[in-house]
C-alpha positions as CSV (number, residue, x, y, z in Angstrom):
1,X,-27.5,-2.4,-6.5
2,X,-25.9,-0.4,-8.9
3,X,-22.8,-0.3,-6.4
4,X,-22.4,-3.7,-6.4
5,X,-22.6,-4.0,-10.4
6,X,-19.7,-1.0,-10.2
7,X,-17.5,-2.9,-8.1
8,X,-18.0,-6.4,-10.3
9,X,-17.0,-4.1,-13.5
10,X,-13.8,-2.8,-11.7
11,X,-12.8,-6.4,-10.7
12,X,-13.7,-7.6,-14.4
13,X,-11.8,-4.6,-15.9
14,X,-8.4,-5.3,-13.9
15,X,-8.7,-9.0,-14.5
16,X,-9.3,-8.4,-18.4
17,X,-6.3,-6.1,-18.4
18,X,-3.8,-8.2,-16.5
19,X,-5.0,-11.2,-18.3
20,X,-4.5,-9.8,-21.9
21,X,-0.8,-8.8,-21.0
22,X,0.4,-12.3,-20.0
23,X,-0.3,-12.3,-16.0
24,X,-1.3,-15.6,-14.9
25,X,-3.9,-15.7,-11.4
26,X,-3.0,-17.4,-8.5
27,X,-4.1,-18.1,-5.1
28,X,-1.6,-17.9,-2.2
29,X,-2.4,-19.2,1.7
30,X,-4.5,-17.4,3.7
31,X,-3.0,-18.9,6.9
32,X,0.3,-18.0,7.4
33,X,3.1,-18.8,9.9
34,X,4.5,-15.0,10.0
35,X,2.3,-12.0,9.2
36,X,4.8,-10.6,6.2
37,X,3.9,-8.5,3.0
38,X,2.7,-5.2,5.2
39,X,3.0,-3.1,7.9
40,X,0.0,-4.4,9.8
41,X,-1.2,-5.9,13.1
42,X,-2.7,-9.6,12.0
43,X,-5.4,-11.6,13.4
44,X,-4.2,-15.0,15.1
45,X,-5.8,-18.3,14.6
46,X,-5.2,-21.5,16.0
47,X,-4.3,-25.1,14.2
48,X,-5.4,-27.8,16.3
49,X,-3.9,-30.7,14.3
50,X,-0.4,-28.6,14.1
51,X,-1.1,-27.3,17.6
52,X,0.3,-23.8,16.6
53,X,-1.1,-20.5,16.0
54,X,-1.3,-19.0,12.6
55,X,-2.1,-15.7,11.2
56,X,-4.5,-14.5,8.9
57,X,-2.8,-12.7,6.0
58,X,-2.1,-9.2,6.0
59,X,-1.2,-9.3,2.1
60,X,-0.1,-12.1,-0.5
61,X,3.2,-10.3,-1.2
62,X,5.8,-12.5,-0.2
63,X,4.2,-15.8,-1.7
64,X,3.4,-13.9,-5.1
65,X,7.4,-13.1,-5.2
66,X,8.3,-16.7,-4.5
67,X,6.3,-17.7,-7.4
68,X,8.2,-15.1,-9.6
69,X,11.3,-16.7,-8.2
70,X,10.2,-19.8,-9.4
71,X,9.9,-18.9,-12.5
72,X,6.1,-17.5,-13.1
73,X,7.2,-14.0,-14.3
74,X,3.9,-12.3,-14.3
75,X,1.2,-13.3,-11.4
76,X,-1.5,-11.6,-9.8
77,X,-4.2,-12.5,-7.0
78,X,-7.3,-10.5,-6.2
79,X,-8.3,-11.7,-2.7
80,X,-9.2,-10.7,1.0
81,X,-6.9,-9.6,3.4
82,X,-7.3,-9.4,6.8
83,X,-5.9,-6.5,9.7
84,X,-6.8,-6.1,13.3
85,X,-7.1,-2.7,13.0
86,X,-9.2,0.4,13.9
87,X,-12.5,0.6,11.6
88,X,-13.7,3.7,10.1
89,X,-15.0,5.3,6.9
90,X,-12.3,3.9,4.7
91,X,-10.8,0.9,6.9
92,X,-12.7,-2.5,7.2
93,X,-10.8,-5.1,9.1
94,X,-11.1,-7.3,5.9
95,X,-10.7,-6.1,2.5
96,X,-10.2,-7.0,-0.8
97,X,-7.1,-6.1,-2.5
98,X,-5.0,-6.8,-6.4
99,X,-1.6,-7.3,-6.2
100,X,0.5,-8.0,-9.2
101,X,4.2,-8.9,-9.8
102,X,6.0,-8.2,-12.9
103,X,9.8,-9.6,-13.8
104,X,11.7,-7.0,-15.5
105,X,9.7,-3.8,-14.8
106,X,10.7,-1.0,-12.2
107,X,8.5,1.7,-10.2
108,X,8.7,3.8,-13.6
109,X,7.1,1.4,-15.7
110,X,4.4,0.5,-12.8
111,X,3.3,4.3,-12.9
112,X,2.8,4.1,-16.4
113,X,0.8,1.1,-16.0
114,X,-1.3,2.5,-13.0
115,X,-2.1,5.5,-15.0
116,X,-3.2,3.6,-18.2
117,X,-5.2,0.9,-16.0
118,X,-6.9,3.6,-13.9
119,X,-7.7,6.4,-16.6
120,X,-9.1,3.8,-19.1
121,X,-11.1,2.2,-16.5
122,X,-12.5,5.2,-15.4
123,X,-13.5,6.3,-19.3
124,X,-14.8,2.8,-19.6
125,X,-17.1,2.4,-16.5
126,X,-17.9,6.2,-16.1
127,X,-17.9,7.5,-19.8
128,X,-15.7,10.3,-18.7
129,X,-12.2,10.9,-17.1
130,X,-13.8,13.3,-14.9
131,X,-16.3,11.9,-12.3
132,X,-18.4,13.7,-9.6
133,X,-17.7,12.6,-6.0
134,X,-19.5,13.4,-2.6
135,X,-16.7,13.3,0.1
136,X,-19.2,14.0,2.7
137,X,-22.0,12.0,1.8
138,X,-24.8,12.5,-0.8
139,X,-26.0,16.0,0.8
140,X,-22.5,17.2,0.8
141,X,-20.9,19.3,-1.6
142,X,-19.8,17.6,-4.9
143,X,-16.1,17.6,-6.0
144,X,-14.8,17.0,-9.3
145,X,-12.2,14.2,-9.7
146,X,-10.0,14.5,-12.9
147,X,-8.6,10.9,-13.7
148,X,-7.0,12.2,-17.3
149,X,-3.3,11.2,-17.5
150,X,-0.6,12.2,-16.9
151,X,-0.8,12.5,-13.2
152,X,1.5,14.6,-11.2
153,X,4.8,12.7,-9.6
154,X,5.8,14.4,-6.0
155,X,9.1,13.0,-4.2
156,X,8.0,12.7,-0.9
157,X,11.0,13.8,1.1
158,X,12.1,16.5,-1.4
159,X,8.3,17.9,-1.3
160,X,8.3,18.1,2.7
161,X,11.5,19.8,2.5
162,X,10.3,22.4,0.3
163,X,7.2,22.9,2.2
164,X,8.6,22.7,5.6
165,X,11.2,24.9,4.5
166,X,14.0,22.8,6.1
167,X,17.1,20.4,4.7
168,X,16.1,16.7,6.1
169,X,18.9,14.4,6.9
170,X,18.7,11.3,4.8
171,X,20.2,8.9,7.5
172,X,16.9,8.1,8.7
173,X,18.1,5.0,10.7
174,X,20.2,7.7,12.8
175,X,19.1,9.1,16.1
176,X,19.9,12.5,14.9
177,X,17.7,12.6,11.7
178,X,15.0,11.0,14.3
179,X,15.3,14.1,16.6
180,X,15.0,16.2,13.6
181,X,11.8,14.9,12.3
182,X,10.4,14.7,15.8
183,X,11.1,18.1,16.6
184,X,9.5,19.4,13.2
185,X,6.1,16.9,14.3
186,X,6.1,18.7,17.5
187,X,6.5,22.3,16.3
188,X,3.2,21.5,13.7
189,X,1.1,20.0,16.7
190,X,0.6,16.8,15.1
191,X,-0.4,14.0,16.9
192,X,2.0,10.6,16.8
193,X,1.5,8.2,19.5
194,X,4.7,6.5,20.7
195,X,7.2,4.7,19.5
196,X,8.1,8.2,17.7
197,X,10.3,6.1,14.9
198,X,11.6,8.3,11.8
199,X,9.1,5.8,10.0
200,X,6.0,7.2,11.8
201,X,7.3,10.9,12.0
202,X,7.4,10.7,8.3
203,X,4.0,9.4,7.8
204,X,2.9,12.0,10.1
205,X,4.6,14.8,8.1
206,X,3.8,13.4,4.7
207,X,0.0,13.4,5.4
208,X,0.3,17.0,6.6
209,X,2.3,18.6,3.6
210,X,1.2,16.4,0.7
211,X,-1.7,13.9,1.5
212,X,-4.0,16.3,2.8
213,X,-3.7,18.3,-0.3
214,X,-4.4,15.8,-2.8
215,X,-7.8,15.4,-4.7
216,X,-6.8,14.7,-8.3
217,X,-4.7,11.3,-8.8
218,X,-1.2,11.8,-7.7
219,X,1.8,9.7,-7.3
220,X,3.8,10.3,-4.0
221,X,7.1,8.5,-4.7
222,X,10.6,7.9,-3.5
223,X,9.8,7.2,0.0
224,X,12.5,6.7,2.8
225,X,14.0,2.9,3.0
226,X,13.0,2.9,6.6
227,X,9.3,3.2,5.7
228,X,9.7,0.5,2.9
229,X,11.1,-2.9,4.3
230,X,10.3,-4.5,1.1
231,X,11.1,-2.1,-1.8
232,X,14.7,-1.6,-3.4
233,X,16.8,1.2,-2.7
234,X,16.9,4.3,-5.1
235,X,19.7,3.8,-8.0
236,X,20.7,7.1,-7.5
237,X,19.2,8.9,-4.4
238,X,20.6,7.5,-0.8
239,X,18.6,6.7,2.2
240,X,15.1,6.4,-0.3
241,X,13.4,3.7,-2.4
242,X,11.8,3.3,-5.8
243,X,8.4,3.3,-4.4
244,X,5.3,5.2,-5.0
245,X,1.7,5.5,-3.4
246,X,-1.0,6.7,-5.8
247,X,-3.6,8.8,-3.7
248,X,-7.2,10.0,-5.2
249,X,-8.8,13.0,-2.7
250,X,-6.5,12.2,0.2
251,X,-6.7,8.4,0.3
252,X,-4.2,5.9,-0.8
253,X,-5.7,3.7,-3.6
254,X,-2.4,1.7,-4.8
255,X,1.3,1.0,-3.4
256,X,3.9,-0.1,-5.7
257,X,7.8,-0.5,-5.8
258,X,10.6,-2.0,-7.3
259,X,11.1,-5.0,-5.4
260,X,14.1,-5.6,-3.1
261,X,15.9,-8.8,-4.6
262,X,18.9,-8.9,-2.5
263,X,19.0,-11.0,0.2
264,X,21.5,-9.8,2.5
265,X,19.6,-6.2,2.3
266,X,16.5,-8.0,3.0
267,X,17.5,-9.7,6.1
268,X,19.0,-6.3,7.3
269,X,15.5,-4.7,6.6
270,X,13.3,-7.4,8.5
271,X,15.7,-7.2,11.4
272,X,15.1,-3.2,11.6
273,X,11.3,-4.1,11.3
274,X,12.0,-7.1,14.3
275,X,13.5,-4.2,16.5
276,X,10.8,-1.9,15.7
277,X,8.4,-4.5,16.8
278,X,10.3,-4.8,20.2
279,X,10.2,-1.0,20.7
280,X,6.5,-1.4,20.7
281,X,5.6,-0.9,17.1
282,X,2.4,-3.6,16.7
283,X,2.5,-3.2,13.1
284,X,6.1,-3.9,12.2
285,X,6.6,-7.0,10.0
286,X,8.1,-10.2,11.2
287,X,11.3,-12.0,10.4
288,X,10.5,-14.5,7.3
289,X,13.6,-16.6,6.9
290,X,12.0,-18.8,4.0
291,X,11.6,-15.5,1.9
292,X,15.0,-14.5,2.5
293,X,16.0,-18.1,1.2
294,X,13.8,-17.7,-1.9
295,X,15.5,-14.8,-2.7
296,X,18.8,-16.6,-2.4
297,X,17.8,-18.4,-5.4
298,X,17.4,-15.4,-7.4
299,X,14.4,-13.0,-7.6
300,X,14.8,-11.0,-11.4
301,X,14.2,-7.0,-11.1
302,X,10.7,-7.1,-10.2
303,X,8.0,-4.3,-10.2
304,X,5.3,-5.1,-7.3
305,X,1.9,-3.5,-7.3
306,X,-1.1,-3.6,-4.9
307,X,-4.8,-1.6,-4.8
308,X,-7.4,-1.6,-2.6
309,X,-10.5,-2.9,-4.9
310,X,-12.9,-1.2,-1.8
311,X,-11.5,2.3,-1.8
312,X,-11.4,2.2,-5.6
313,X,-15.3,1.1,-5.7
314,X,-15.9,4.1,-3.2
315,X,-14.8,6.8,-5.6
316,X,-16.6,5.0,-8.8
317,X,-19.8,4.5,-6.9
318,X,-19.6,7.7,-5.4
319,X,-19.9,6.4,-1.8
320,X,-18.0,7.9,1.2
321,X,-17.9,4.9,3.4
322,X,-16.2,1.7,2.8
323,X,-19.2,0.1,4.6
324,X,-21.3,0.9,1.6
325,X,-19.3,-1.0,-0.9
326,X,-19.0,-4.2,0.9
327,X,-21.9,-6.4,1.2
328,X,-21.4,-7.8,4.5
329,X,-19.0,-5.1,6.3
330,X,-17.9,-5.5,10.0
331,X,-20.3,-4.0,12.3
332,X,-20.6,-3.8,16.3
333,X,-23.3,-6.2,17.7
334,X,-26.4,-4.9,18.9
335,X,-26.5,-3.6,22.4
336,X,-22.4,-3.2,22.3
């Protein structure tokens, strides 16, 4: 019972934090013609009257950005997303996320907001910045997680270079750069099923060198453009974006970036995703021409942020399985 009181406190805290800063809570469609806004495999459903297949949303991102185009400068949504992927200790096919979009903010502003929101929330709910967490269940050894700000900020590609002792080619869309990453992944014996694209290989290297060593809240920043089709290119570093992910105890809690607001660049990124899908990547995003049209009307410089409520609840309620923080989690039927 306490777990779900904690969960409600987390949602209320985020709502209050955003409401007092001028954000408007909105609701966007759950059934989409194109599954966009995240790199994930969608659920498919059928609309009888229109006689067409629709996709359950994997993220509300594109609709929320359209609202910013329409003049709502600060919007957020807390709701269910659906991803047709594996179930494990930190993944459930339907899960609750909060996304907010803030005009005239960039990824540096969002890191400051994330730090302030989460550290004050932990202090408010737990009475201290430091929490005890049992990653292996109640019988296992506890670890201490310290949410005291400020948190470390690690540049992803630069850190991989430092740890691996190599210089990585920044033209990630070229075969030469992909081959370099492929050789490094093979040398480390990391498992990366095909397609072995630059984006998927970089993800494995980031996991090996950075994510797996994180305990206290840490920002991994500046992901390559090839991994971030909706994020804006970096203002001074070629080939990478103004993006960050916040990790706690090796798990991603939130993902945010300065939004890509150039319609031509966005179309190029969508076409790249389309090529990845054709090559067999079933998590690649679709080409959303309506969204590109919205960008042509003008998206102001905007920062966008998304956070998984369930994983956050796991840390604050001291649970090591996502099933324990969802009232009715997905389960296999008996006898299967």
